[in-house]
N, C-alpha and C positions, 0 to 999 in steps of 0.2 A: 492094656485093659482100659475100658472106658471108666470114667469117673462122673459122679453127679454131685452137684452142690445143692444143699438143702438149706433154706432160709426160713426161720420162724417169722410169720407175718401177722398172726393173731394171737391174742392172749389165751392161755389155757385155763384161766379162771372160770369157774362154774362149768367145766367140761367133764366128761366121763373120766373117772379115776384111772381106768386102764389106758386112756389116751395120754393122760398126764405122765404116767410111768413110761410110756413109749417115747415121749419127748425127752424125758430125763435120760433114758437109755441112749437116745441119739445125741445127747449132749446139747440140746437146744432148750436153754432155760430162760433166756431173755429175748424179747421181741427185737428183731433185726439181726440177731446172731446167726451165723452160718457155719456149716461144717461140710467137708468134702468126704465122700464115701465111695468105695468101689461099687460099680453098678452090678449088683447080684440079686438073686431072688429074695434073700432074707432082708436086705435093706429095702428093696422095693415093697415088700410086704408090710414093713413097719411104716413106710411113707404112705402107702395106700390107706392105712388105718387112720392116719392123721392128715390126710390130704387137704381137708378143709381149713387147716391151720398153717400149712407150709407152702412154699413155692419151690419148685424143683427146676434146676438148670443143668443141662448136659454139657460137660466140658470136653474140650479137645485135649490131647496129650500135653501140649505146651502151656496150657492155662493152669495146670495144677502146681506149677513151681512157684 
């Protein structure tokens, strides 16, 4: 299964409350922090909502270790 790496690039201060909660659910609380997720519809939907705050990188199988 493909994986994606999500990195928080901009501060959520003064942003929409729903978007702040989405970032918290993704586990992205500080600028520069990153998380690896499976590439599925639910995660992509959350990322699309906060796409102006994050950077997404697609990973190969061997990069997730």
